[in-house]
SEMARLO-785426 format. One record per residue (C-alpha): x, y, z negated; residue number from 1; residue in one letter. Coordinates in nm, 2 decimals, decimal comma. Each point is the difference from the previous one (the first is absolute). Layout:
N
- X;Y;Z;NUM;a;
...
This chain:
645
- 0,00;0,00;0,00;1;x;
- 0,13;0,34;0,10;2;x;
- -0,03;0,26;-0,28;3;x;
- -0,16;0,34;0,08;4;x;
- 0,26;0,27;-0,09;5;x;
- -0,16;0,31;0,15;6;x;
- -0,05;0,17;-0,34;7;x;
- 0,35;-0,10;-0,13;8;x;
- 0,17;0,23;0,26;9;x;
- -0,22;0,29;-0,11;10;x;
- 0,08;-0,07;-0,36;11;x;
- 0,37;-0,03;0,07;12;x;
- 0,02;0,34;0,17;13;x;
- -0,22;0,17;-0,27;14;x;
- 0,19;-0,13;-0,30;15;x;
- 0,34;0,04;0,17;16;x;
- -0,07;0,37;0,05;17;x;
- -0,11;0,05;-0,36;18;x;
- 0,29;-0,20;-0,14;19;x;
- 0,26;0,21;0,19;20;x;
- -0,16;0,33;-0,08;21;x;
- -0,05;-0,08;-0,37;22;x;
- 0,37;-0,10;-0,05;23;x;
- 0,13;0,30;0,21;24;x;
- -0,19;0,24;-0,23;25;x;
- 0,19;-0,13;-0,31;26;x;
- -0,29;-0,03;-0,24;27;x;
- 0,02;0,07;-0,38;28;x;
- 0,20;-0,30;-0,15;29;x;
- -0,27;-0,12;-0,24;30;x;
- -0,13;-0,36;-0,04;31;x;
- -0,33;0,07;0,18;32;x;
- 0,17;0,13;0,31;33;x;
- 0,26;-0,28;0,00;34;x;
- -0,28;-0,26;-0,01;35;x;
- -0,18;0,18;0,28;36;x;
- 0,32;-0,01;0,21;37;x;
- 0,03;-0,37;-0,08;38;x;
- -0,37;-0,04;0,11;39;x;
- 0,07;0,16;0,33;40;x;
- 0,31;-0,22;0,05;41;x;
- -0,19;-0,31;-0,10;42;x;
- -0,28;0,08;0,23;43;x;
- 0,25;0,05;0,28;44;x;
- 0,16;-0,34;-0,07;45;x;
- -0,35;-0,16;-0,02;46;x;
- -0,07;0,12;0,35;47;x;
- 0,33;-0,11;0,14;48;x;
- -0,01;-0,34;-0,16;49;x;
- -0,37;-0,05;0,11;50;x;
- 0,08;0,09;0,36;51;x;
- 0,30;-0,24;0,00;52;x;
- -0,20;-0,28;-0,17;53;x;
- -0,29;0,05;0,24;54;x;
- 0,23;-0,02;0,31;55;x;
- 0,18;-0,31;-0,13;56;x;
- -0,33;-0,17;-0,09;57;x;
- -0,17;0,09;0,32;58;x;
- 0,28;-0,17;0,20;59;x;
- 0,11;-0,29;-0,22;60;x;
- 0,16;-0,19;0,29;61;x;
- 0,22;0,29;0,08;62;x;
- 0,11;0,06;-0,36;63;x;
- 0,12;-0,27;-0,24;64;x;
- -0,14;-0,11;-0,33;65;x;
- 0,22;0,21;-0,22;66;x;
- -0,07;0,31;0,19;67;x;
- -0,37;-0,04;-0,07;68;x;
- 0,06;-0,11;-0,36;69;x;
- 0,23;0,29;-0,10;70;x;
- -0,20;0,27;0,18;71;x;
- -0,33;-0,11;-0,16;72;x;
- 0,17;-0,03;-0,34;73;x;
- 0,14;0,35;0,03;74;x;
- -0,34;0,14;0,10;75;x;
- -0,19;-0,15;-0,30;76;x;
- 0,28;0,10;-0,24;77;x;
- -0,04;0,36;0,13;78;x;
- -0,38;0,01;0,00;79;x;
- -0,03;-0,13;-0,36;80;x;
- 0,27;0,26;-0,10;81;x;
- -0,20;0,27;0,17;82;x;
- -0,31;-0,05;-0,21;83;x;
- 0,22;-0,04;-0,32;84;x;
- 0,18;0,32;0,08;85;x;
- -0,32;0,19;0,05;86;x;
- -0,11;-0,12;-0,35;87;x;
- 0,32;0,13;-0,14;88;x;
- -0,05;0,33;0,18;89;x;
- -0,34;0,04;-0,16;90;x;
- 0,16;-0,09;-0,33;91;x;
- 0,24;0,28;0,00;92;x;
- -0,26;0,25;0,13;93;x;
- -0,20;-0,06;-0,33;94;x;
- 0,28;0,16;-0,20;95;x;
- 0,13;-0,05;-0,35;96;x;
- -0,31;-0,14;-0,16;97;x;
- 0,01;-0,32;0,20;98;x;
- 0,38;-0,05;-0,01;99;x;
- -0,01;-0,18;-0,33;100;x;
- -0,32;-0,19;0,09;101;x;
- 0,14;-0,13;0,33;102;x;
- 0,34;-0,08;-0,16;103;x;
- -0,17;-0,24;-0,24;104;x;
- -0,21;-0,16;0,27;105;x;
- 0,28;-0,20;0,16;106;x;
- -0,25;-0,25;0,13;107;x;
- -0,10;0,24;0,27;108;x;
- 0,31;-0,09;0,19;109;x;
- -0,05;-0,38;-0,03;110;x;
- -0,23;-0,04;0,30;111;x;
- 0,24;0,19;0,22;112;x;
- 0,30;-0,21;-0,10;113;x;
- -0,21;-0,32;0,03;114;x;
- -0,09;0,10;0,36;115;x;
- 0,36;0,08;0,08;116;x;
- 0,12;-0,34;-0,12;117;x;
- -0,27;-0,17;0,21;118;x;
- 0,13;0,19;0,31;119;x;
- 0,36;-0,09;-0,07;120;x;
- -0,08;-0,37;-0,06;121;x;
- -0,25;-0,02;0,29;122;x;
- 0,25;-0,18;0,24;123;x;
- -0,01;-0,29;-0,25;124;x;
- -0,36;0,01;-0,10;125;x;
- -0,20;0,15;0,28;126;x;
- -0,25;0,13;-0,25;127;x;
- -0,04;0,35;0,16;128;x;
- 0,05;-0,08;0,36;129;x;
- 0,15;-0,26;0,24;130;x;
- 0,19;0,04;0,32;131;x;
- 0,08;-0,27;0,26;132;x;
- 0,01;-0,04;0,38;133;x;
- -0,37;0,11;0,02;134;x;
- 0,07;0,33;-0,18;135;x;
- -0,13;0,15;-0,33;136;x;
- -0,28;-0,15;-0,21;137;x;
- -0,13;0,11;-0,34;138;x;
- 0,10;-0,22;-0,30;139;x;
- -0,21;-0,16;-0,27;140;x;
- 0,00;0,30;-0,24;141;x;
- 0,02;0,28;0,26;142;x;
- -0,37;0,09;-0,04;143;x;
- 0,04;0,01;-0,38;144;x;
- 0,34;0,16;-0,05;145;x;
- 0,01;0,27;0,27;146;x;
- -0,35;0,16;-0,08;147;x;
- 0,06;-0,05;-0,38;148;x;
- 0,32;0,21;0,01;149;x;
- -0,17;0,27;0,20;150;x;
- -0,30;0,01;-0,22;151;x;
- 0,19;-0,03;-0,33;152;x;
- 0,24;0,29;0,06;153;x;
- -0,27;0,21;0,17;154;x;
- -0,21;-0,05;-0,31;155;x;
- 0,29;0,08;-0,24;156;x;
- 0,06;0,32;0,21;157;x;
- -0,36;0,10;-0,04;158;x;
- 0,02;-0,06;-0,37;159;x;
- 0,29;0,24;-0,03;160;x;
- -0,18;0,26;0,21;161;x;
- -0,32;-0,04;-0,21;162;x;
- 0,19;0,02;-0,33;163;x;
- 0,16;0,33;0,09;164;x;
- -0,28;0,14;0,21;165;x;
- -0,02;0,32;-0,21;166;x;
- 0,37;0,07;0,04;167;x;
- 0,05;-0,07;0,37;168;x;
- -0,10;0,28;0,24;169;x;
- -0,30;-0,09;0,21;170;x;
- 0,19;-0,01;0,33;171;x;
- 0,24;-0,25;-0,15;172;x;
- -0,28;-0,22;-0,13;173;x;
- -0,17;0,01;0,34;174;x;
- 0,32;-0,10;0,18;175;x;
- 0,08;-0,28;-0,24;176;x;
- -0,35;-0,15;0,02;177;x;
- 0,01;0,04;0,38;178;x;
- 0,31;-0,21;0,02;179;x;
- -0,15;-0,27;-0,22;180;x;
- -0,32;-0,02;0,20;181;x;
- 0,15;0,02;0,35;182;x;
- 0,30;-0,23;-0,06;183;x;
- -0,21;-0,26;-0,18;184;x;
- -0,27;0,01;0,27;185;x;
- 0,26;-0,04;0,27;186;x;
- 0,16;-0,29;-0,18;187;x;
- -0,34;-0,18;-0,05;188;x;
- -0,09;0,05;0,37;189;x;
- 0,33;-0,14;0,12;190;x;
- -0,01;-0,30;-0,24;191;x;
- -0,36;-0,10;0,04;192;x;
- -0,14;0,15;0,32;193;x;
- 0,25;0,11;0,27;194;x;
- 0,26;-0,27;-0,07;195;x;
- 0,23;0,08;0,29;196;x;
- -0,05;0,38;0,00;197;x;
- 0,27;0,18;-0,21;198;x;
- -0,19;0,26;-0,21;199;x;
- 0,16;0,01;-0,34;200;x;
- 0,29;0,23;0,10;201;x;
- -0,21;0,25;0,19;202;x;
- -0,23;0,03;-0,31;203;x;
- 0,29;0,05;-0,24;204;x;
- 0,19;0,23;0,23;205;x;
- -0,29;0,23;0,06;206;x;
- -0,07;0,00;-0,38;207;x;
- 0,36;0,09;-0,08;208;x;
- -0,01;0,28;0,26;209;x;
- -0,31;0,14;-0,19;210;x;
- 0,20;-0,02;-0,33;211;x;
- 0,29;0,18;0,16;212;x;
- -0,21;0,29;0,13;213;x;
- -0,21;0,04;-0,31;214;x;
- 0,25;-0,05;-0,29;215;x;
- 0,35;-0,11;0,11;216;x;
- 0,12;0,26;0,25;217;x;
- 0,33;0,12;-0,14;218;x;
- -0,10;0,36;0,09;219;x;
- -0,24;-0,01;-0,29;220;x;
- 0,30;0,01;-0,24;221;x;
- 0,19;0,26;0,19;222;x;
- -0,01;0,38;-0,03;223;x;
- -0,06;0,15;0,34;224;x;
- 0,22;0,31;-0,04;225;x;
- 0,31;-0,16;-0,15;226;x;
- -0,04;-0,36;0,13;227;x;
- 0,11;-0,14;-0,34;228;x;
- -0,24;-0,19;-0,22;229;x;
- -0,27;0,20;-0,17;230;x;
- -0,11;0,04;-0,36;231;x;
- -0,26;-0,28;0,01;232;x;
- 0,27;-0,23;0,14;233;x;
- 0,22;0,09;-0,30;234;x;
- -0,28;-0,10;-0,24;235;x;
- -0,03;-0,34;0,18;236;x;
- 0,38;-0,06;0,01;237;x;
- 0,08;0,09;-0,36;238;x;
- -0,32;-0,15;-0,13;239;x;
- 0,11;-0,34;0,14;240;x;
- 0,37;0,03;-0,08;241;x;
- -0,04;0,14;-0,36;242;x;
- -0,30;-0,21;-0,11;243;x;
- 0,06;-0,33;0,17;244;x;
- 0,37;0,00;0,07;245;x;
- 0,11;0,16;-0,33;246;x;
- 0,25;0,20;0,19;247;x;
- 0,17;0,32;-0,13;248;x;
- 0,09;0,27;0,25;249;x;
- 0,18;0,33;0,01;250;x;
- -0,18;0,30;0,17;251;x;
- 0,11;0,32;0,16;252;x;
- -0,27;0,27;0,05;253;x;
- 0,05;0,28;0,26;254;x;
- -0,18;0,33;0,03;255;x;
- 0,07;0,33;0,17;256;x;
- 0,02;0,32;-0,19;257;x;
- -0,28;0,24;0,08;258;x;
- -0,15;-0,25;0,24;259;x;
- -0,35;0,16;-0,02;260;x;
- 0,15;0,34;0,08;261;x;
- 0,20;-0,14;0,30;262;x;
- -0,32;-0,16;0,13;263;x;
- -0,18;0,34;-0,03;264;x;
- 0,29;0,18;0,17;265;x;
- 0,08;-0,23;0,29;266;x;
- -0,34;-0,17;0,04;267;x;
- -0,11;-0,36;-0,04;268;x;
- 0,11;-0,10;0,35;269;x;
- 0,37;0,09;-0,05;270;x;
- 0,01;-0,15;-0,35;271;x;
- -0,16;-0,32;0,12;272;x;
- 0,27;-0,03;0,27;273;x;
- 0,26;0,05;-0,27;274;x;
- -0,16;-0,28;-0,21;275;x;
- 0,01;-0,22;0,30;276;x;
- 0,37;0,05;0,06;277;x;
- 0,07;-0,05;-0,37;278;x;
- -0,20;-0,32;-0,01;279;x;
- 0,18;-0,14;0,31;280;x;
- 0,33;0,09;-0,17;281;x;
- -0,09;-0,19;-0,31;282;x;
- -0,10;-0,31;0,20;283;x;
- 0,31;0,00;0,23;284;x;
- 0,28;0,13;-0,22;285;x;
- -0,07;-0,06;-0,36;286;x;
- 0,07;-0,37;-0,08;287;x;
- -0,12;-0,23;-0,28;288;x;
- -0,31;0,20;-0,08;289;x;
- -0,37;-0,03;0,07;290;x;
- -0,13;0,36;0,08;291;x;
- -0,36;0,12;-0,07;292;x;
- -0,16;0,33;0,07;293;x;
- -0,21;0,12;-0,30;294;x;
- -0,15;0,31;0,18;295;x;
- 0,06;0,37;-0,05;296;x;
- 0,37;-0,03;0,11;297;x;
- 0,08;-0,26;-0,26;298;x;
- 0,18;-0,33;0,06;299;x;
- 0,08;-0,30;-0,21;300;x;
- 0,29;-0,24;0,07;301;x;
- -0,01;-0,34;-0,17;302;x;
- 0,37;-0,11;-0,03;303;x;
- 0,12;-0,36;0,02;304;x;
- 0,29;-0,13;-0,20;305;x;
- 0,26;0,10;0,27;306;x;
- -0,12;0,37;0,03;307;x;
- 0,23;0,28;-0,12;308;x;
- -0,22;0,28;-0,13;309;x;
- 0,27;0,26;0,02;310;x;
- 0,09;-0,09;0,36;311;x;
- -0,37;0,02;0,09;312;x;
- -0,04;0,35;-0,14;313;x;
- 0,32;0,11;0,18;314;x;
- -0,13;-0,14;0,33;315;x;
- -0,33;0,19;-0,05;316;x;
- 0,18;0,33;-0,09;317;x;
- 0,23;-0,03;0,30;318;x;
- -0,30;-0,06;0,22;319;x;
- -0,19;0,30;-0,14;320;x;
- 0,31;0,23;0,02;321;x;
- -0,01;-0,02;0,38;322;x;
- -0,34;0,17;0,02;323;x;
- -0,27;-0,05;0,26;324;x;
- -0,10;0,20;0,30;325;x;
- -0,36;-0,01;0,12;326;x;
- -0,12;0,24;0,27;327;x;
- 0,29;0,24;-0,07;328;x;
- -0,07;0,00;-0,37;329;x;
- 0,26;-0,15;-0,24;330;x;
- -0,13;-0,18;-0,30;331;x;
- 0,24;-0,09;-0,28;332;x;
- -0,18;-0,14;-0,30;333;x;
- 0,19;-0,08;-0,32;334;x;
- -0,03;-0,35;-0,13;335;x;
- -0,05;-0,07;-0,37;336;x;
- 0,03;-0,34;-0,16;337;x;
- -0,11;-0,20;-0,30;338;x;
- 0,14;-0,34;-0,10;339;x;
- -0,16;-0,27;-0,20;340;x;
- 0,21;-0,30;-0,11;341;x;
- -0,11;-0,35;-0,06;342;x;
- 0,02;0,07;-0,37;343;x;
- -0,34;0,17;0,03;344;x;
- -0,25;-0,28;-0,06;345;x;
- -0,30;0,05;0,24;346;x;
- -0,29;-0,23;0,05;347;x;
- -0,13;0,08;0,34;348;x;
- 0,02;0,23;0,30;349;x;
- -0,25;0,25;-0,15;350;x;
- 0,22;0,06;-0,30;351;x;
- 0,30;0,04;0,23;352;x;
- -0,20;0,25;0,21;353;x;
- -0,11;0,20;-0,31;354;x;
- 0,36;0,02;-0,13;355;x;
- 0,15;0,10;0,34;356;x;
- -0,27;0,26;0,08;357;x;
- 0,03;0,15;-0,35;358;x;
- 0,38;0,01;0,02;359;x;
- 0,01;0,15;0,36;360;x;
- -0,23;0,28;-0,11;361;x;
- 0,24;0,09;-0,28;362;x;
- 0,31;-0,01;0,21;363;x;
- -0,16;0,21;0,27;364;x;
- -0,06;0,28;-0,25;365;x;
- 0,35;-0,03;-0,15;366;x;
- 0,22;0,26;0,17;367;x;
- 0,32;-0,11;-0,18;368;x;
- 0,01;-0,37;0,09;369;x;
- -0,04;-0,20;0,32;370;x;
- 0,03;-0,35;-0,16;371;x;
- -0,18;-0,13;-0,31;372;x;
- 0,02;-0,33;-0,17;373;x;
- -0,33;-0,12;-0,15;374;x;
- 0,05;-0,03;-0,38;375;x;
- -0,20;-0,08;-0,31;376;x;
- -0,10;0,37;-0,04;377;x;
- -0,15;0,01;0,35;378;x;
- -0,18;-0,33;-0,05;379;x;
- -0,15;0,14;-0,33;380;x;
- -0,12;0,31;0,20;381;x;
- -0,16;-0,23;0,26;382;x;
- -0,17;-0,21;-0,27;383;x;
- -0,14;0,33;-0,14;384;x;
- -0,12;0,09;0,34;385;x;
- -0,18;-0,33;0,03;386;x;
- -0,17;0,06;-0,33;387;x;
- -0,09;0,35;0,11;388;x;
- -0,16;-0,14;0,32;389;x;
- -0,20;-0,25;-0,20;390;x;
- -0,12;0,28;-0,23;391;x;
- -0,09;0,21;0,30;392;x;
- -0,21;-0,27;0,16;393;x;
- -0,17;-0,07;-0,33;394;x;
- -0,08;0,37;-0,06;395;x;
- -0,13;0,05;0,35;396;x;
- -0,21;-0,32;-0,02;397;x;
- -0,15;0,11;-0,33;398;x;
- -0,03;0,36;0,11;399;x;
- 0,21;0,08;-0,31;400;x;
- 0,24;0,26;0,14;401;x;
- 0,02;0,33;-0,20;402;x;
- 0,02;0,35;0,15;403;x;
- 0,23;0,25;-0,17;404;x;
- -0,01;0,37;0,09;405;x;
- 0,29;0,24;0,01;406;x;
- -0,10;0,37;-0,01;407;x;
- 0,13;0,24;0,27;408;x;
- 0,06;0,36;-0,11;409;x;
- -0,12;0,28;0,23;410;x;
- 0,26;0,28;-0,01;411;x;
- -0,23;0,25;0,15;412;x;
- -0,28;-0,02;-0,26;413;x;
- 0,21;-0,12;-0,29;414;x;
- -0,21;-0,31;-0,07;415;x;
- -0,03;-0,36;0,10;416;x;
- -0,21;-0,02;0,31;417;x;
- 0,04;-0,36;0,11;418;x;
- 0,15;-0,34;-0,09;419;x;
- 0,15;-0,30;0,16;420;x;
- -0,16;-0,34;-0,05;421;x;
- 0,26;-0,26;-0,08;422;x;
- -0,07;-0,37;-0,04;423;x;
- 0,12;-0,21;-0,29;424;x;
- -0,03;-0,37;-0,10;425;x;
- -0,01;-0,11;-0,36;426;x;
- 0,12;-0,35;-0,05;427;x;
- 0,01;-0,19;-0,34;428;x;
- 0,36;-0,11;0,06;429;x;
- 0,15;0,28;0,21;430;x;
- -0,19;0,30;-0,16;431;x;
- -0,08;0,30;0,22;432;x;
- 0,14;-0,06;0,35;433;x;
- 0,07;0,32;0,21;434;x;
- -0,08;0,02;0,37;435;x;
- 0,36;0,00;0,11;436;x;
- 0,01;-0,37;-0,12;437;x;
- -0,30;-0,13;0,19;438;x;
- -0,10;0,23;0,29;439;x;
- 0,26;-0,14;0,24;440;x;
- -0,11;-0,35;-0,10;441;x;
- -0,36;0,09;0,07;442;x;
- 0,09;0,14;0,34;443;x;
- 0,19;-0,32;0,09;444;x;
- -0,29;-0,24;-0,05;445;x;
- -0,29;0,23;0,09;446;x;
- -0,13;0,04;-0,36;447;x;
- 0,05;0,38;0,04;448;x;
- -0,33;0,01;0,19;449;x;
- -0,21;-0,13;-0,29;450;x;
- 0,22;0,20;-0,25;451;x;
- -0,06;0,32;0,19;452;x;
- -0,37;-0,05;0,02;453;x;
- -0,02;-0,06;-0,38;454;x;
- 0,21;0,32;-0,07;455;x;
- -0,24;0,20;0,23;456;x;
- -0,31;-0,14;-0,18;457;x;
- 0,14;0,08;-0,35;458;x;
- 0,10;0,35;0,10;459;x;
- -0,35;0,06;0,16;460;x;
- -0,16;-0,13;-0,32;461;x;
- 0,21;0,24;-0,21;462;x;
- -0,10;0,29;0,22;463;x;
- -0,36;-0,09;-0,01;464;x;
- 0,00;-0,02;-0,38;465;x;
- 0,17;0,33;-0,07;466;x;
- -0,05;0,36;0,10;467;x;
- 0,30;0,07;0,21;468;x;
- -0,08;0,37;0,03;469;x;
- -0,03;0,05;-0,37;470;x;
- 0,34;-0,17;-0,05;471;x;
- 0,15;0,23;0,26;472;x;
- 0,10;-0,29;0,23;473;x;
- -0,03;0,05;0,38;474;x;
- 0,07;-0,36;0,09;475;x;
- 0,17;-0,33;-0,09;476;x;
- 0,29;-0,12;0,21;477;x;
- -0,01;-0,36;0,11;478;x;
- 0,30;-0,17;0,17;479;x;
- -0,07;-0,19;0,32;480;x;
- 0,25;-0,27;0,09;481;x;
- 0,12;-0,02;0,36;482;x;
- -0,15;-0,35;0,00;483;x;
- -0,34;0,14;-0,09;484;x;
- 0,03;0,26;0,27;485;x;
- 0,04;-0,27;0,26;486;x;
- -0,35;-0,11;-0,08;487;x;
- -0,22;0,17;0,26;488;x;
- -0,31;-0,04;-0,22;489;x;
- 0,17;0,19;-0,29;490;x;
- -0,18;0,33;0,06;491;x;
- -0,34;-0,16;0,00;492;x;
- 0,09;-0,20;-0,31;493;x;
- 0,10;0,32;-0,19;494;x;
- -0,31;0,20;0,11;495;x;
- -0,23;-0,29;-0,10;496;x;
- 0,16;-0,03;-0,35;497;x;
- -0,03;0,38;-0,05;498;x;
- -0,37;-0,02;0,10;499;x;
- -0,06;-0,29;-0,23;500;x;
- 0,12;0,21;-0,30;501;x;
- -0,16;0,32;0,13;502;x;
- 0,34;0,17;0,01;503;x;
- 0,07;0,30;0,22;504;x;
- 0,29;-0,09;0,23;505;x;
- 0,17;0,34;-0,07;506;x;
- 0,09;-0,14;-0,35;507;x;
- 0,22;-0,26;0,17;508;x;
- 0,35;0,09;0,14;509;x;
- 0,21;-0,28;0,15;510;x;
- 0,37;-0,04;-0,01;511;x;
- 0,19;-0,17;0,28;512;x;
- 0,37;-0,09;0,02;513;x;
- 0,24;-0,16;0,25;514;x;
- -0,21;0,12;0,29;515;x;
- 0,26;-0,12;0,26;516;x;
- -0,11;-0,36;-0,07;517;x;
- -0,35;0,09;0,12;518;x;
- -0,16;0,06;0,34;519;x;
- -0,04;0,37;0,02;520;x;
- -0,32;-0,02;0,21;521;x;
- -0,17;-0,24;-0,24;522;x;
- 0,11;0,21;-0,30;523;x;
- -0,14;0,31;0,16;524;x;
- -0,33;-0,16;0,05;525;x;
- -0,01;-0,11;-0,36;526;x;
- 0,09;0,35;-0,13;527;x;
- -0,24;0,18;0,24;528;x;
- -0,29;-0,23;-0,12;529;x;
- 0,06;0,07;-0,37;530;x;
- 0,08;0,37;0,05;531;x;
- -0,33;0,03;0,18;532;x;
- -0,17;-0,12;-0,32;533;x;
- 0,19;0,26;-0,21;534;x;
- 0,31;-0,18;-0,12;535;x;
- 0,36;0,12;0,03;536;x;
- 0,33;-0,17;0,05;537;x;
- 0,35;0,03;-0,16;538;x;
- 0,33;-0,12;0,15;539;x;
- 0,15;-0,19;-0,30;540;x;
- 0,36;-0,04;-0,10;541;x;
- 0,14;0,24;0,26;542;x;
- 0,38;-0,04;0,02;543;x;
- 0,00;-0,38;-0,03;544;x;
- -0,09;-0,30;0,22;545;x;
- -0,08;0,09;0,36;546;x;
- -0,20;0,32;-0,05;547;x;
- 0,12;0,28;0,23;548;x;
- -0,10;0,35;0,12;549;x;
- -0,13;-0,14;0,33;550;x;
- -0,26;-0,21;-0,18;551;x;
- -0,10;0,29;-0,22;552;x;
- -0,07;0,22;0,30;553;x;
- -0,18;-0,27;0,19;554;x;
- -0,25;-0,09;-0,27;555;x;
- -0,26;0,22;-0,19;556;x;
- 0,16;0,00;-0,34;557;x;
- -0,10;0,28;-0,24;558;x;
- 0,27;-0,07;-0,26;559;x;
- 0,36;-0,12;0,00;560;x;
- 0,12;-0,17;-0,32;561;x;
- 0,38;0,03;-0,03;562;x;
- 0,14;-0,31;-0,16;563;x;
- 0,15;0,01;-0,34;564;x;
- 0,34;-0,12;0,13;565;x;
- 0,03;0,31;0,20;566;x;
- -0,10;0,22;-0,30;567;x;
- 0,24;-0,18;-0,24;568;x;
- 0,28;0,02;0,25;569;x;
- -0,04;0,38;0,02;570;x;
- 0,00;0,04;-0,38;571;x;
- 0,30;-0,23;-0,03;572;x;
- 0,19;0,23;0,23;573;x;
- 0,05;-0,27;0,27;574;x;
- -0,23;0,15;0,27;575;x;
- -0,12;0,34;0,09;576;x;
- -0,27;-0,10;0,26;577;x;
- -0,29;0,04;-0,24;578;x;
- -0,05;0,39;0,03;579;x;
- 0,02;-0,03;0,38;580;x;
- -0,26;-0,27;0,01;581;x;
- -0,24;0,20;-0,21;582;x;
- 0,05;0,31;0,21;583;x;
- -0,04;-0,19;0,32;584;x;
- -0,33;-0,17;-0,11;585;x;
- -0,13;0,33;-0,15;586;x;
- 0,05;0,17;0,34;587;x;
- -0,22;-0,27;0,16;588;x;
- -0,27;0,05;-0,26;589;x;
- 0,03;-0,34;-0,16;590;x;
- -0,08;-0,04;-0,37;591;x;
- 0,32;-0,11;-0,18;592;x;
- 0,02;-0,24;-0,29;593;x;
- 0,33;-0,06;-0,17;594;x;
- 0,02;-0,33;-0,18;595;x;
- 0,23;-0,09;-0,29;596;x;
- -0,01;0,32;-0,22;597;x;
- 0,14;-0,11;-0,34;598;x;
- 0,10;0,33;-0,17;599;x;
- -0,12;0,35;-0,04;600;x;
- 0,29;0,13;0,20;601;x;
- -0,09;-0,23;0,29;602;x;
- -0,37;0,11;-0,02;603;x;
- 0,09;0,37;0,00;604;x;
- 0,25;-0,03;0,28;605;x;
- -0,23;-0,20;0,22;606;x;
- -0,28;0,25;-0,05;607;x;
- 0,24;0,28;0,09;608;x;
- 0,10;-0,18;0,32;609;x;
- -0,36;0,01;0,11;610;x;
- -0,14;-0,35;-0,09;611;x;
- -0,38;0,01;-0,01;612;x;
- -0,02;-0,31;-0,22;613;x;
- 0,24;-0,17;-0,24;614;x;
- -0,02;-0,36;-0,13;615;x;
- 0,21;-0,17;-0,25;616;x;
- 0,07;-0,13;-0,35;617;x;
- 0,05;0,36;-0,12;618;x;
- -0,38;0,03;0,01;619;x;
- -0,11;-0,36;-0,05;620;x;
- 0,08;-0,35;0,08;621;x;
- -0,27;-0,20;0,18;622;x;
- -0,26;-0,07;-0,27;623;x;
- -0,31;-0,21;-0,03;624;x;
- -0,34;0,15;0,08;625;x;
- -0,11;0,08;-0,35;626;x;
- 0,33;0,17;-0,09;627;x;
- -0,01;0,19;0,34;628;x;
- -0,34;0,14;-0,08;629;x;
- 0,12;0,12;-0,34;630;x;
- 0,31;0,15;0,15;631;x;
- -0,20;0,20;0,26;632;x;
- -0,25;0,12;-0,27;633;x;
- 0,29;0,12;-0,21;634;x;
- 0,21;0,16;0,28;635;x;
- -0,27;0,14;0,23;636;x;
- -0,32;0,06;-0,19;637;x;
- 0,16;0,12;-0,33;638;x;
- 0,21;0,25;0,18;639;x;
- -0,30;0,13;0,20;640;x;
- 0,18;-0,03;0,33;641;x;
- -0,26;-0,22;0,17;642;x;
- -0,04;0,05;0,37;643;x;
- -0,37;-0,02;0,11;644;x;
- -0,06;-0,06;0,37;645;x;
């Protein structure tokens, strides 16, 4: 009987292309990917051995006994291995919870090894198949063993998928179940219905192609700008190596000083080209490391035992010193490094990520050092940061944040005419947590949106419950994070909350900082919408971050708040720019707030310079609502300097 091999040729071309492409891409070296590569190879071998066995068995008189025997033995060894490997693939996809479970269930491998022994001993027993001068015939246990292996390992694979159904993404579950259904159906059809039509390999090949496209494409683990592995790949890699392998690694983190400013100056296109060149450099020229891109210009290098950290840092410095030219513009970022030794005991990739990100932020702000070793002090700071994040999430979930108010002195009328709302968190273990400790954390994970809404509601409640005019207060200033301002529904959200509490929008003034991070058009729309309802805007922290005169002139700010660092620098004698700034903004009719006044001399001098408003500890620290009301009553009403509008 001549075997029908029309589908085998299609399967061979299909799986050959995927096997070559998959291995050329150099996938992330984790167990799951290694097993999938083995699956592709085993599928390729299944097709080759099946074609050879079919040819030999179709023409038994042309080919000898041992040609048929060995080719068929090789095919059955491969096809049983294929289903066993797919079960192992599903096993590792389930993650750490099933690792111990499967490790104890050694009996799962018994049917596979039993079938392999039957294959190897078949020339003596003929249990699985027989070959002679008439060709290939099925043996006495063929119809029991072959379908039993297929059904058993397909069933175990389904059990793994079902057990971890809540953890596996939907597209992965669909792909795995698709493989089981299609490959099992193809096997049953070939075994029991179309006995001389080779269907198993086309079913398995097509199913593996679906798995490749939906979940195994190496591009999923690669950052498109830098072409190195991405952050999610780092979590997978270190998760497997640290948890299962019990490895300890050394790490080098790389960031670029003022990366955000460089991106604002040169544009995202040029900086993305720079990141691409740097990523290619790491892959081609820095040996014995596994590079990952963490986003925002930050890289992590996982060093193996042969890597020399000092040599790696020197290589990077030399590469950076050359500079880069893009479209006639020369970019020369300065690299800064952190190093974590194997002495730091970390449990998974998420902990490594937290430590590296935390340390990179600190070294980027450190003007005096370019290299920093992670020590116990930094780890203690990180652990504090983690506790702060937990306290933040609990406070936001429970709507338990507290709003403090810092009075702002009006130099023109000689009274306190406004206040800045500042959020605080009270934690049983950590005490009162200031915003500097948690705002950046809230921005990183998006909690800032809920936090900002809660601050707005508490301020609106305060305004609705007190007579602002009687207290001499024109408005309360509320800080808007750049992340909040990216929300195109923010204006409507603010207006709706104000209406809910029956608060006139003129009592709300909004502070925005770091405007270079925002889309000017979107920000303009937000500001116009709220100004149209009666609110005003202040540019906060002028003199720090990315704020610049161009942004001030482009946007409808009423007030410019000069950062306390600029004020302190002037009074320390280190900078004389403060009077010029005040004069410049006064000529353009901006209201001017000087932050950081701490002494009577500073207050008097700032007033003489022409500051309309002064804010600082000289008048009051941020204080809780009750204390703030008492303060205003004492300072404004008792002095009879209330401003009625």
